[in-house]
C-alpha positions as a Markdown table, in Angstrom:
| # | Residue | x | y | z |
|---|---|---|---|---|
| 1 | Met | 72.2 | 98.4 | 118.5 |
| 2 | Asn | 70.8 | 100.0 | 115.5 |
| 3 | Arg | 72.1 | 99.5 | 112.1 |
| 4 | Phe | 73.8 | 102.9 | 111.7 |
| 5 | Thr | 76.0 | 102.5 | 115.2 |
| 6 | Leu | 76.6 | 98.9 | 113.8 |
| 7 | Ala | 78.2 | 100.3 | 110.6 |
| 8 | Val | 80.2 | 102.8 | 112.2 |
| 9 | Ser | 81.8 | 100.2 | 114.6 |
| 10 | Thr | 82.5 | 97.8 | 111.9 |
| 11 | Gly | 84.3 | 100.7 | 110.1 |
| 12 | Ile | 86.1 | 101.8 | 113.1 |
| 13 | Ala | 87.3 | 98.4 | 113.4 |
| 14 | Arg | 88.4 | 97.7 | 109.9 |
| 15 | Val | 90.5 | 101.0 | 109.7 |
| 16 | Thr | 92.3 | 100.2 | 113.2 |
| 17 | Glu | 92.8 | 96.4 | 112.9 |
| 18 | Ser | 94.6 | 96.2 | 110.0 |
| 19 | Ala | 96.7 | 98.2 | 107.2 |
| 20 | Leu | 94.2 | 98.1 | 104.4 |
| 21 | Gly | 95.3 | 97.4 | 100.7 |
| 22 | Pro | 98.6 | 95.5 | 101.3 |
| 23 | Tyr | 99.2 | 94.9 | 97.6 |
| 24 | Gln | 98.0 | 98.3 | 96.5 |
| 25 | Thr | 100.5 | 100.0 | 98.6 |
| 26 | Ala | 103.1 | 97.4 | 97.4 |
| 27 | Val | 102.5 | 98.2 | 93.8 |
| 28 | Ile | 102.7 | 101.8 | 94.6 |
| 29 | Arg | 106.0 | 101.3 | 96.1 |
| 30 | Ile | 107.4 | 99.5 | 93.5 |
| 31 | Gly | 105.8 | 101.7 | 90.6 |
| 32 | Phe | 107.1 | 104.8 | 91.9 |
| 33 | Thr | 110.6 | 103.6 | 93.0 |
| 34 | Ala | 111.0 | 101.7 | 89.3 |
| 35 | Thr | 110.1 | 105.0 | 87.7 |
| 36 | Trp | 112.5 | 107.3 | 89.5 |
| 37 | Leu | 115.3 | 104.7 | 89.4 |
| 38 | Leu | 114.8 | 104.3 | 85.6 |
| 39 | Phe | 114.5 | 108.1 | 85.2 |
| 40 | Leu | 117.9 | 108.3 | 87.2 |
| 41 | Leu | 119.7 | 105.7 | 85.0 |
| 42 | Arg | 118.5 | 107.1 | 81.9 |
| 43 | Glu | 119.6 | 110.6 | 82.7 |
| 44 | Phe | 122.8 | 109.4 | 84.4 |
| 45 | Pro | 125.0 | 110.9 | 81.4 |
| 46 | His | 123.0 | 114.3 | 81.7 |
| 47 | Arg | 122.6 | 114.5 | 85.3 |
| 48 | His | 125.2 | 117.6 | 85.8 |
| 49 | Glu | 122.9 | 119.5 | 83.1 |
| 50 | Leu | 119.7 | 118.5 | 85.0 |
| 51 | Tyr | 120.5 | 119.0 | 88.6 |
| 52 | Gly | 124.2 | 119.5 | 88.9 |
| 53 | Pro | 126.7 | 122.3 | 88.8 |
| 54 | Glu | 126.6 | 122.4 | 84.9 |
| 55 | Gly | 122.8 | 123.3 | 84.7 |
| 56 | Pro | 121.3 | 126.4 | 83.5 |
| 57 | Trp | 119.8 | 126.7 | 87.0 |
| 58 | Asp | 123.1 | 127.4 | 88.8 |
| 59 | Phe | 123.8 | 127.2 | 92.5 |
| 60 | Asp | 123.4 | 130.9 | 93.2 |
| 61 | Leu | 119.8 | 131.0 | 91.6 |
| 62 | Ala | 119.2 | 127.7 | 93.6 |
| 63 | Gln | 120.2 | 129.4 | 96.7 |
| 64 | Gln | 117.8 | 132.4 | 96.0 |
| 65 | Leu | 114.9 | 130.3 | 95.1 |
| 66 | Ile | 115.3 | 128.1 | 98.4 |
| 67 | Gly | 115.6 | 131.1 | 100.7 |
| 68 | Thr | 112.3 | 132.3 | 99.2 |
| 69 | Asn | 110.2 | 129.1 | 99.5 |
| 70 | Gly | 112.0 | 127.0 | 102.2 |
| 71 | Ser | 112.0 | 123.9 | 100.1 |
| 72 | Phe | 114.3 | 121.3 | 101.4 |
| 73 | Thr | 117.0 | 119.7 | 99.1 |
| 74 | Ala | 120.3 | 118.4 | 100.5 |
| 75 | Leu | 122.0 | 120.0 | 97.4 |
| 76 | Ile | 121.7 | 123.4 | 98.6 |
| 77 | Trp | 124.2 | 122.5 | 101.4 |
| 78 | Ser | 127.3 | 122.4 | 99.2 |
| 79 | Ser | 128.5 | 123.3 | 95.6 |
| 80 | Ser | 130.8 | 120.8 | 95.4 |
| 81 | Gly | 130.8 | 118.3 | 92.7 |
| 82 | Leu | 131.7 | 115.4 | 94.9 |
| 83 | Trp | 128.8 | 116.1 | 97.1 |
| 84 | Phe | 126.5 | 116.2 | 94.0 |
| 85 | Glu | 127.8 | 113.0 | 92.9 |
| 86 | Ala | 127.2 | 111.4 | 96.5 |
| 87 | Val | 123.4 | 112.8 | 96.4 |
| 88 | Tyr | 122.9 | 111.5 | 93.3 |
| 89 | Ala | 124.2 | 107.9 | 94.2 |
| 90 | Phe | 122.1 | 108.1 | 97.3 |
| 91 | Ala | 119.0 | 108.6 | 95.3 |
| 92 | Val | 119.8 | 105.5 | 93.0 |
| 93 | Leu | 120.6 | 103.5 | 96.0 |
| 94 | Thr | 117.5 | 104.2 | 98.3 |
| 95 | Ser | 115.2 | 103.6 | 95.0 |
| 96 | Val | 116.9 | 100.2 | 94.7 |
| 97 | Leu | 116.3 | 99.3 | 98.4 |
| 98 | Leu | 113.0 | 100.4 | 98.6 |
| 99 | Leu | 111.9 | 98.7 | 95.5 |
| 100 | Leu | 113.3 | 95.5 | 96.8 |
| 101 | Gly | 111.3 | 96.3 | 100.2 |
| 102 | Trp | 114.5 | 96.4 | 102.6 |
| 103 | Arg | 113.7 | 98.2 | 105.6 |
| 104 | Thr | 110.9 | 100.1 | 104.1 |
| 105 | Arg | 110.0 | 102.3 | 106.9 |
| 106 | Thr | 113.5 | 103.8 | 106.9 |
| 107 | Met | 114.2 | 103.5 | 103.1 |
| 108 | Ser | 110.8 | 105.2 | 102.3 |
| 109 | Val | 112.2 | 108.3 | 104.4 |
| 110 | Leu | 115.5 | 108.1 | 102.6 |
| 111 | Phe | 113.8 | 107.8 | 99.5 |
| 112 | Met | 111.7 | 111.0 | 99.9 |
| 113 | Val | 114.9 | 112.6 | 100.7 |
| 114 | Gly | 116.8 | 111.7 | 97.4 |
| 115 | Val | 113.4 | 112.5 | 95.5 |
| 116 | Leu | 113.1 | 116.0 | 97.1 |
| 117 | Ser | 117.0 | 116.6 | 97.0 |
| 118 | Leu | 117.0 | 116.4 | 93.2 |
| 119 | Gln | 113.5 | 118.0 | 92.0 |
| 120 | Asn | 113.6 | 121.0 | 94.7 |
| 121 | Arg | 117.1 | 121.8 | 93.1 |
| 122 | Ser | 115.8 | 122.5 | 89.8 |
| 123 | Ile | 112.2 | 122.8 | 89.8 |
| 124 | Phe | 111.9 | 123.9 | 86.2 |
| 125 | Met | 113.4 | 120.7 | 84.9 |
| 126 | Gly | 110.5 | 118.5 | 85.7 |
| 127 | Asp | 107.1 | 117.8 | 84.2 |
| 128 | Gly | 103.4 | 116.5 | 85.3 |
| 129 | Gly | 105.2 | 113.2 | 86.3 |
| 130 | Asp | 107.7 | 114.5 | 88.6 |
| 131 | Asn | 105.0 | 116.5 | 90.3 |
| 132 | Val | 102.9 | 113.4 | 91.0 |
| 133 | Leu | 106.4 | 111.6 | 92.1 |
| 134 | His | 107.1 | 114.6 | 94.3 |
| 135 | Leu | 103.6 | 114.1 | 96.2 |
| 136 | Met | 103.7 | 110.3 | 96.4 |
| 137 | Cys | 106.9 | 110.2 | 97.8 |
| 138 | Val | 105.8 | 112.2 | 100.6 |
| 139 | Tyr | 102.6 | 110.1 | 101.3 |
| 140 | Leu | 104.6 | 106.8 | 100.6 |
| 141 | Val | 106.3 | 107.5 | 104.2 |
| 142 | Phe | 103.1 | 107.0 | 106.0 |
| 143 | Thr | 102.3 | 103.6 | 104.6 |
| 144 | Arg | 103.1 | 100.2 | 105.7 |
| 145 | Cys | 104.4 | 99.4 | 102.2 |
| 146 | Gly | 106.4 | 96.4 | 103.0 |
| 147 | Gln | 103.5 | 94.0 | 104.2 |
| 148 | Val | 103.7 | 92.0 | 100.7 |
| 149 | Trp | 106.4 | 91.6 | 97.8 |
| 150 | Ser | 109.1 | 92.6 | 100.0 |
| 151 | Leu | 112.1 | 91.4 | 101.7 |
| 152 | Asp | 110.8 | 92.8 | 104.8 |
| 153 | Glu | 107.8 | 90.4 | 104.6 |
| 154 | Arg | 110.1 | 87.5 | 103.6 |
| 155 | Arg | 112.4 | 87.9 | 106.9 |
| 156 | Ala | 109.2 | 88.1 | 108.8 |
| 157 | Arg | 107.9 | 85.2 | 107.5 |
| 158 | Leu | 111.1 | 83.2 | 107.9 |
| 159 | Ala | 111.3 | 84.3 | 111.5 |
| 160 | Gly | 107.7 | 83.2 | 112.4 |
| 161 | Glu | 108.3 | 79.9 | 110.7 |
| 162 | Ala | 111.6 | 79.4 | 113.0 |
| 163 | His | 109.2 | 80.5 | 116.0 |
| 164 | Ala | 106.9 | 77.9 | 114.8 |
| 165 | Arg | 109.5 | 75.2 | 114.7 |
| 166 | Gly | 110.6 | 76.2 | 118.2 |
| 167 | Glu | 113.8 | 77.6 | 117.1 |
| 168 | Arg | 115.6 | 80.9 | 118.6 |
| 169 | Val | 115.7 | 84.0 | 116.4 |
| 170 | Gly | 118.4 | 86.4 | 117.4 |
| 171 | Pro | 117.6 | 90.1 | 117.8 |
| 172 | Asp | 117.6 | 92.3 | 114.9 |
| 173 | Arg | 120.8 | 94.0 | 114.9 |
| 174 | Val | 120.6 | 96.1 | 111.5 |
| 175 | Gly | 117.6 | 98.0 | 112.6 |
| 176 | Pro | 119.1 | 99.6 | 116.0 |
| 177 | Ala | 122.4 | 100.4 | 114.3 |
| 178 | Leu | 120.8 | 101.8 | 111.3 |
| 179 | Trp | 118.4 | 103.9 | 113.4 |
| 180 | Ser | 121.5 | 105.1 | 115.4 |
| 181 | Val | 123.7 | 106.3 | 112.3 |
| 182 | Leu | 120.5 | 108.1 | 110.9 |
| 183 | Gly | 119.7 | 109.7 | 114.1 |
| 184 | Cys | 123.4 | 110.9 | 114.3 |
| 185 | Ala | 123.3 | 112.5 | 110.9 |
| 186 | Leu | 119.7 | 114.0 | 111.5 |
| 187 | Ala | 120.9 | 115.9 | 114.7 |
| 188 | Ala | 124.1 | 117.1 | 113.0 |
| 189 | Ala | 122.2 | 118.4 | 110.2 |
| 190 | Thr | 119.7 | 120.1 | 112.4 |
| 191 | Val | 122.4 | 121.5 | 114.7 |
| 192 | Val | 124.2 | 123.1 | 111.8 |
| 193 | Gly | 121.2 | 124.7 | 110.4 |
| 194 | Arg | 120.7 | 122.4 | 107.2 |
| 195 | Leu | 117.0 | 121.8 | 108.0 |
| 196 | Asp | 116.0 | 125.4 | 108.4 |
| 197 | Gly | 113.1 | 126.5 | 106.3 |
| 198 | Asp | 109.7 | 125.0 | 105.8 |
| 199 | Pro | 109.4 | 122.6 | 108.7 |
| 200 | Thr | 107.4 | 119.9 | 106.9 |
| 201 | Val | 110.4 | 117.5 | 106.1 |
| 202 | Pro | 112.3 | 118.1 | 109.4 |
| 203 | Val | 109.1 | 117.2 | 111.2 |
| 204 | Ile | 108.7 | 114.0 | 109.0 |
| 205 | Leu | 112.1 | 112.8 | 109.7 |
| 206 | Trp | 112.3 | 113.8 | 113.4 |
| 207 | Gly | 108.6 | 112.1 | 113.8 |
| 208 | Val | 109.8 | 108.7 | 112.1 |
| 209 | Trp | 112.9 | 108.6 | 113.8 |
| 210 | Leu | 111.4 | 108.9 | 117.2 |
| 211 | Gly | 108.4 | 106.5 | 116.2 |
| 212 | Leu | 111.1 | 103.9 | 115.3 |
| 213 | Gly | 113.0 | 104.1 | 118.6 |
| 214 | Val | 109.6 | 103.9 | 120.4 |
| 215 | Trp | 108.4 | 100.8 | 118.4 |
| 216 | Trp | 111.8 | 99.0 | 119.1 |
| 217 | Ile | 111.7 | 100.0 | 122.9 |
| 218 | Val | 108.2 | 98.7 | 123.2 |
| 219 | Gly | 108.7 | 95.4 | 121.3 |
| 220 | Arg | 112.0 | 94.6 | 123.4 |
| 221 | Leu | 110.9 | 96.0 | 126.9 |
| 222 | Gly | 107.4 | 95.9 | 126.9 |
| 223 | Arg | 106.3 | 93.4 | 129.7 |
| 224 | Thr | 102.4 | 93.4 | 128.3 |
| 225 | Ala | 101.1 | 93.1 | 124.6 |
| 226 | Gln | 98.8 | 96.4 | 125.1 |
| 227 | Pro | 101.4 | 98.9 | 124.4 |
| 228 | Arg | 102.4 | 97.1 | 121.0 |
| 229 | Ile | 98.7 | 96.6 | 120.4 |
| 230 | Leu | 98.2 | 100.5 | 120.6 |
| 231 | Leu | 101.2 | 101.1 | 118.4 |
| 232 | Asp | 99.7 | 98.6 | 115.7 |
| 233 | Val | 96.5 | 100.7 | 116.1 |
| 234 | Val | 98.3 | 104.1 | 115.5 |
| 235 | Gly | 100.2 | 102.6 | 112.8 |
| 236 | Asn | 97.1 | 100.9 | 110.8 |
| 237 | Val | 95.1 | 104.3 | 111.1 |
| 238 | Val | 98.3 | 106.4 | 109.9 |
| 239 | His | 98.6 | 104.0 | 107.0 |
| 240 | Asn | 94.9 | 103.8 | 106.0 |
| 241 | Gly | 94.6 | 107.8 | 106.4 |
| 242 | Ala | 97.7 | 107.8 | 103.8 |
| 243 | Leu | 96.2 | 105.3 | 101.3 |
| 244 | Leu | 92.9 | 107.4 | 101.4 |
| 245 | Val | 95.1 | 110.6 | 100.7 |
| 246 | Ile | 96.8 | 108.8 | 97.8 |
| 247 | Met | 93.2 | 107.5 | 96.1 |
| 248 | Ala | 91.7 | 111.0 | 96.7 |
| 249 | Glu | 95.1 | 112.8 | 95.0 |
| 250 | Ala | 94.6 | 110.5 | 92.2 |
| 251 | Cys | 90.9 | 111.4 | 91.8 |
| 252 | Leu | 91.7 | 115.0 | 92.1 |
| 253 | Ile | 94.3 | 114.8 | 89.2 |
| 254 | Tyr | 91.9 | 113.3 | 86.9 |
| 255 | Ala | 88.9 | 115.3 | 88.0 |
| 256 | Thr | 90.9 | 118.7 | 87.6 |
| 257 | Ala | 92.3 | 117.5 | 84.4 |
| 258 | Gly | 89.2 | 116.4 | 83.0 |
| 259 | Trp | 87.2 | 119.7 | 83.8 |
| 260 | Tyr | 90.0 | 121.9 | 82.4 |
| 261 | Lys | 89.9 | 120.1 | 79.2 |
| 262 | Ile | 86.3 | 120.7 | 78.7 |
| 263 | Gln | 86.8 | 124.4 | 79.0 |
| 264 | Gly | 89.3 | 124.3 | 76.0 |
| 265 | Ser | 87.9 | 125.2 | 72.6 |
| 266 | Arg | 90.3 | 122.4 | 71.1 |
| 267 | Trp | 88.7 | 119.7 | 73.1 |
| 268 | Gln | 85.1 | 120.9 | 72.6 |
| 269 | Asp | 85.5 | 120.5 | 68.9 |
| 270 | Gly | 87.4 | 117.1 | 69.2 |
| 271 | Thr | 90.7 | 118.1 | 67.6 |
| 272 | Ala | 93.0 | 118.6 | 70.6 |
| 273 | Val | 94.7 | 115.1 | 70.3 |
| 274 | Tyr | 95.7 | 116.1 | 66.8 |
| 275 | Tyr | 98.2 | 118.8 | 67.6 |
| 276 | Pro | 100.5 | 117.3 | 70.2 |
| 277 | Leu | 100.9 | 114.2 | 67.6 |
| 278 | His | 102.4 | 116.6 | 64.9 |
| 279 | Leu | 105.0 | 118.6 | 67.4 |
| 280 | Asp | 108.8 | 117.4 | 66.9 |
| 281 | Tyr | 109.3 | 117.6 | 70.5 |
| 282 | Phe | 106.6 | 114.8 | 71.2 |
| 283 | Ser | 107.0 | 112.5 | 67.8 |
| 284 | Pro | 109.7 | 109.9 | 68.7 |
| 285 | Trp | 107.7 | 107.8 | 66.1 |
| 286 | Pro | 106.4 | 110.1 | 63.4 |
| 287 | Ala | 105.1 | 107.5 | 61.2 |
| 288 | Leu | 103.0 | 106.0 | 64.1 |
| 289 | Ala | 101.7 | 109.5 | 65.1 |
| 290 | Asp | 100.5 | 110.0 | 61.3 |
| 291 | Leu | 99.0 | 106.8 | 61.4 |
| 292 | Leu | 96.6 | 107.9 | 64.4 |
| 293 | Ser | 96.1 | 111.3 | 63.3 |
| 294 | Ser | 95.1 | 110.1 | 59.6 |
| 295 | Ser | 91.6 | 109.3 | 60.7 |
| 296 | Gly | 89.3 | 112.4 | 61.7 |
| 297 | Ala | 86.9 | 110.1 | 63.3 |
| 298 | Met | 89.9 | 108.4 | 65.7 |
| 299 | Val | 90.8 | 111.6 | 66.8 |
| 300 | Leu | 87.7 | 112.6 | 67.7 |
| 301 | Leu | 86.9 | 109.6 | 69.5 |
| 302 | Ile | 90.3 | 110.0 | 71.6 |
| 303 | Thr | 89.9 | 113.5 | 72.4 |
| 304 | Tyr | 86.2 | 113.0 | 73.9 |
| 305 | Gly | 87.0 | 109.5 | 75.1 |
| 306 | Thr | 89.9 | 111.3 | 77.2 |
| 307 | Val | 87.8 | 113.9 | 78.8 |
| 308 | Ala | 84.8 | 111.5 | 79.3 |
| 309 | Val | 87.0 | 109.1 | 81.3 |
| 310 | Gln | 89.0 | 111.7 | 83.3 |
| 311 | Val | 85.8 | 113.2 | 84.4 |
| 312 | Ala | 83.7 | 110.2 | 85.1 |
| 313 | Phe | 86.3 | 108.0 | 86.8 |
| 314 | Pro | 86.0 | 109.6 | 90.4 |
| 315 | Phe | 82.2 | 109.2 | 90.3 |
| 316 | Thr | 82.6 | 105.4 | 89.4 |
| 317 | Leu | 84.7 | 104.4 | 92.3 |
| 318 | Phe | 81.6 | 102.9 | 94.2 |
| 319 | Asn | 80.8 | 100.7 | 91.2 |
| 320 | Arg | 83.5 | 98.0 | 90.9 |
| 321 | Arg | 82.9 | 96.9 | 87.3 |
| 322 | Val | 82.5 | 100.5 | 85.5 |
| 323 | Lys | 85.5 | 101.5 | 87.8 |
| 324 | Asn | 87.5 | 98.5 | 86.4 |
| 325 | Val | 86.8 | 99.2 | 82.9 |
| 326 | Leu | 87.6 | 103.0 | 83.0 |
| 327 | Leu | 90.8 | 102.2 | 85.0 |
| 328 | Ala | 91.9 | 99.6 | 82.2 |
| 329 | Ala | 91.1 | 102.5 | 79.7 |
| 330 | Met | 93.3 | 105.0 | 81.4 |
| 331 | Ile | 96.1 | 102.7 | 81.7 |
| 332 | Thr | 95.9 | 101.9 | 78.2 |
| 333 | Glu | 95.9 | 105.5 | 77.5 |
| 334 | His | 99.0 | 106.2 | 79.4 |
| 335 | Ala | 100.8 | 103.3 | 77.9 |
| 336 | Val | 100.0 | 104.7 | 74.4 |
| 337 | Ile | 101.2 | 108.2 | 75.5 |
| 338 | Ala | 104.4 | 106.9 | 76.6 |
| 339 | Val | 105.0 | 105.1 | 73.5 |
| 340 | Val | 103.4 | 107.5 | 70.7 |
| 341 | Leu | 104.5 | 110.7 | 72.5 |
| 342 | Gly | 107.8 | 109.6 | 74.1 |
| 343 | Leu | 106.7 | 110.4 | 77.8 |
| 344 | Pro | 107.7 | 107.3 | 79.3 |
| 345 | Phe | 108.2 | 108.2 | 82.9 |
| 346 | Phe | 105.2 | 110.6 | 83.1 |
| 347 | Ser | 103.1 | 107.6 | 81.9 |
| 348 | Leu | 104.7 | 105.1 | 84.2 |
| 349 | Ala | 104.2 | 107.8 | 87.3 |
| 350 | Met | 100.4 | 108.0 | 86.2 |
| 351 | Ile | 100.0 | 104.4 | 86.0 |
| 352 | Ala | 101.5 | 103.7 | 89.3 |
| 353 | Ala | 99.2 | 106.0 | 90.7 |
| 354 | Asp | 96.2 | 104.1 | 89.1 |
| 355 | Ala | 97.5 | 101.2 | 90.7 |
| 356 | Val | 95.9 | 102.0 | 93.9 |
| 357 | Phe | 92.6 | 101.1 | 92.5 |
| 358 | Leu | 93.5 | 97.9 | 90.9 |
| 359 | Pro | 91.5 | 94.8 | 92.4 |
| 360 | Thr | 93.1 | 92.7 | 95.0 |
| 361 | Ser | 92.3 | 89.5 | 93.4 |
| 362 | Phe | 93.9 | 90.7 | 90.2 |
| 363 | Leu | 97.1 | 91.8 | 92.1 |
| 364 | Arg | 97.4 | 88.3 | 93.9 |
| 365 | Arg | 97.0 | 86.7 | 90.6 |
| 366 | Leu | 99.6 | 88.7 | 89.4 |
| 367 | Gly | 101.9 | 87.9 | 92.4 |
| 368 | Gly | 101.3 | 84.3 | 91.6 |
| 369 | Trp | 102.5 | 84.5 | 88.1 |
| 370 | Ala | 105.3 | 86.4 | 89.0 |
| 371 | Ala | 106.3 | 84.0 | 91.8 |
| 372 | Arg | 105.8 | 81.0 | 89.3 |
| 373 | Ala | 107.9 | 82.8 | 86.7 |
| 374 | Arg | 110.7 | 83.2 | 89.2 |
| 375 | Ala | 110.7 | 79.5 | 90.0 |
| 376 | Arg | 110.7 | 78.6 | 86.5 |
| 377 | Leu | 113.9 | 80.9 | 86.0 |
| 378 | Ser | 115.6 | 79.7 | 89.1 |
| 379 | Arg | 115.5 | 75.9 | 88.1 |
| 380 | Leu | 116.7 | 76.8 | 84.5 |
| 381 | Val | 119.4 | 78.6 | 85.9 |
| 382 | Thr | 120.1 | 75.8 | 88.4 |
| 383 | Arg | 119.8 | 73.1 | 85.7 |
| 384 | Arg | 122.4 | 74.9 | 83.4 |
| 385 | Ala | 124.7 | 75.3 | 86.6 |
| 386 | Asp | 124.9 | 71.7 | 87.7 |
| 387 | Gly | 123.7 | 69.7 | 84.6 |
| 388 | Arg | 120.8 | 68.1 | 86.4 |
| 389 | Thr | 117.2 | 68.9 | 86.9 |
| 390 | Pro | 116.3 | 70.0 | 90.4 |
| 391 | Pro | 112.7 | 69.2 | 91.9 |
| 392 | Pro | 110.0 | 71.6 | 91.3 |
| 393 | Glu | 109.7 | 74.3 | 94.0 |
| 394 | Pro | 106.2 | 74.5 | 95.8 |
| 395 | Arg | 104.0 | 77.0 | 94.7 |
| 396 | Ala | 104.3 | 80.4 | 96.4 |
| 397 | Pro | 101.2 | 81.4 | 98.4 |
| 398 | Glu | 99.2 | 84.1 | 97.2 |
| 399 | Asn | 98.5 | 85.6 | 100.8 |
| 400 | Pro | 101.7 | 85.9 | 102.5 |
| 401 | Glu | 101.5 | 86.4 | 106.4 |
| 402 | Gln | 101.2 | 90.1 | 107.0 |
| 403 | Ala | 103.8 | 90.3 | 110.0 |
| 404 | His | 106.1 | 92.9 | 111.2 |
| 405 | Val | 109.3 | 92.6 | 113.0 |
| 406 | Gly | 111.4 | 95.3 | 114.7 |
| 407 | Phe | 112.3 | 98.1 | 112.4 |
| 408 | Thr | 110.0 | 97.1 | 109.4 |
| 409 | Ala | 106.7 | 98.2 | 111.2 |
């Protein structure tokens, strides 16, 4: 076997045998759900003006727009204020459950429904961060984003430990019940014509629902391991393909942004950063903006540095050290934008997209730090509750078992 053939076979085996980037996809899941959840909670007092009946983009205009572009939004199904409140609460609930990693495959689909329902209702209310979230909520459906740092992973790990001890583990009843209820709701929406329009979302909804059903049937009734292995291979290929698309999307965002900046005269003369710092709408901290713009050399450095990092980043992915340096620079830049320009949700969305390139070793250390902090907090709460010092908890493993049970696949 020559070297090329060996490399191809090794690559195929790597793509089919496992779902790559478990920590990266977990960070993407947590990052985007946290961003959307925080946005919904902050805008809760203004929800009617943004997406509801009191907004400038009223129900009739929304109907005309949806009739033209065929976009999916559940808010177009009824003009009732009660229905709007139900959809908004649904978006908040699915964000919380996906953030925690409960039934991630199902919750990722419902999370997508919540995001699209609100954003497509009033498309002129969004910004660049909303566009990124709009795309990533669709890609997230095809990933196995609950492999680590999720309640699904914890449930699978506990079930595996029980099997190892010889204990009997009862069948999953929540998954089939949830599948049945959502299947009835999906069938009803399809029959009454609520899913007419662009077929993308209906195809995703029905495809995931049927896939979960097949997965459960094979897991419960399959007499041999081959069907389950085949489904695992399909799931891994789909996951890895979606992960590649997410990475390509992030690179495309930075590359296009950088090349468009190069064509602008203000970016060419090094003064582009100065102007947004002096717009009232983007100046929550005027003193800080004045401090940053008071030095011409600083403005020039930030302007040229922004363009250079955005243009160069896609070309540094094959050099780990240079990529990590530019990645840290971009994350720092977005953090500064969040504070100085008052764009926290745009910055959080971009940082979540950048997380797909974070090194696995760093993410595992980050998970270890979080586990130890949680253990300390738990011991502190227990000590204050019963007045005694509990024994120290064992250190959480940095590489939890990547198992899937029932409807968490």
